[in-house]
Every structure is written in C-alpha cells, then in structure tokens.
C-alpha positions as CSV (number, residue, x, y, z in Angstrom):
1,M,-0.5,-24.7,-14.5
2,F,-1.3,-22.4,-11.7
3,P,-4.8,-22.3,-10.0
4,A,-6.9,-19.3,-10.6
5,R,-6.6,-16.6,-8.0
6,K,-9.7,-16.1,-5.9
7,M,-11.2,-12.6,-6.1
8,N,-11.9,-11.2,-2.7
9,A,-14.2,-8.3,-1.8
10,C,-12.8,-5.0,-0.5
11,A,-14.5,-3.0,2.3
12,C,-16.2,-1.0,-0.5
13,A,-17.6,-4.4,-1.9
14,T,-15.4,-4.2,-5.0
15,K,-13.9,-7.5,-6.2
16,T,-10.1,-7.4,-6.1
17,S,-7.1,-9.6,-6.0
18,A,-4.8,-7.0,-4.3
19,F,-4.0,-7.2,-0.6
20,C,-2.8,-4.6,1.9
21,E,0.9,-5.1,2.7
22,G,0.3,-4.1,6.3
23,C,-2.7,-6.1,7.4
24,G,-3.4,-8.5,4.5
25,N,-6.9,-7.4,4.0
26,P,-8.2,-7.1,0.4
27,V,-8.1,-3.6,-1.1
28,S,-9.5,-2.3,-4.3
29,R,-7.7,0.2,-6.6
30,D,-10.1,3.0,-5.4
31,C,-9.6,2.3,-1.7
32,S,-5.8,1.5,-1.7
33,F,-2.7,3.7,-1.6
34,Q,0.5,2.8,-3.4
35,E,3.7,3.8,-1.7
36,I,7.4,3.5,-2.8
37,V,9.1,1.2,-0.3
38,S,12.5,0.6,-1.9
39,R,15.3,-0.6,0.3
40,D,18.2,0.2,-2.1
41,L,18.9,2.6,-4.9
42,R,18.9,0.0,-7.7
43,T,15.4,-1.3,-7.3
44,V,12.0,0.3,-6.9
45,A,9.3,-1.6,-5.0
46,I,5.7,-0.4,-4.8
47,S,3.5,-1.6,-1.9
48,T,-0.3,-1.3,-1.6
49,F,-1.8,-0.2,1.7
50,C,-5.3,0.2,3.1
51,P,-6.2,3.6,4.5
52,A,-5.6,2.5,8.1
53,C,-2.1,1.0,7.4
54,K,-1.1,3.9,5.3
55,E,-1.3,6.2,8.3
56,D,0.4,3.7,10.7
57,P,4.2,4.3,10.8
58,G,4.7,0.8,12.2
59,K,3.4,-0.7,9.0
60,N,4.2,2.0,6.4
61,T,7.5,3.5,7.6
62,W,8.3,5.1,4.3
63,G,5.1,7.0,4.0
64,A,5.7,9.2,7.1
65,L,9.5,9.5,6.5
66,Y,9.3,10.5,2.9
67,W,6.1,12.6,2.6
68,D,6.6,14.6,5.8
69,T,10.1,15.5,4.8
70,L,9.0,16.4,1.3
71,V,6.1,18.6,2.5
72,G,8.5,20.3,4.9
73,L,10.7,21.3,2.0
74,Y,8.0,23.2,0.2
75,T,6.0,24.8,3.0
C-alpha cells in the first residue's frame, strides 16, 4: 500500500496535490498552466507551471520557443 498524498494549499488557498515543475510550489488547476514539454516525437509530456515559472524561459523553455513562433506565424 502507498501512503495517502498530502493535500497542499496553493497561493489562492485551494487544496491541491499538483506541483509546479519549475519551482516545486503547490498549484491549483485554476492557478496553473499546462505546457507540452515533449523531448521526442513518440511521447507527449505535459508539465504544470505556476504563473511565475510559465514566463521564465530558464524553467519553461518550450513555452517561449513554441508559442512565440506560433503567434509569429499568424500575425
């Protein structure tokens, strides 16, 4: 048997079991951002980031690379 996971409080005071991939802080579904961070073509990995780490290219390299390029194609 596995021990029960402890529910942590997000900055918005919502109980959650999800953590930011960049800083490790607890994030709720409402406060977090999900990004595709796949390293190869055969697998798709989704990571959860807090608002601060989502904008930080050092922690979320795929966010800036992918979305800035995609927006540039359609503007």
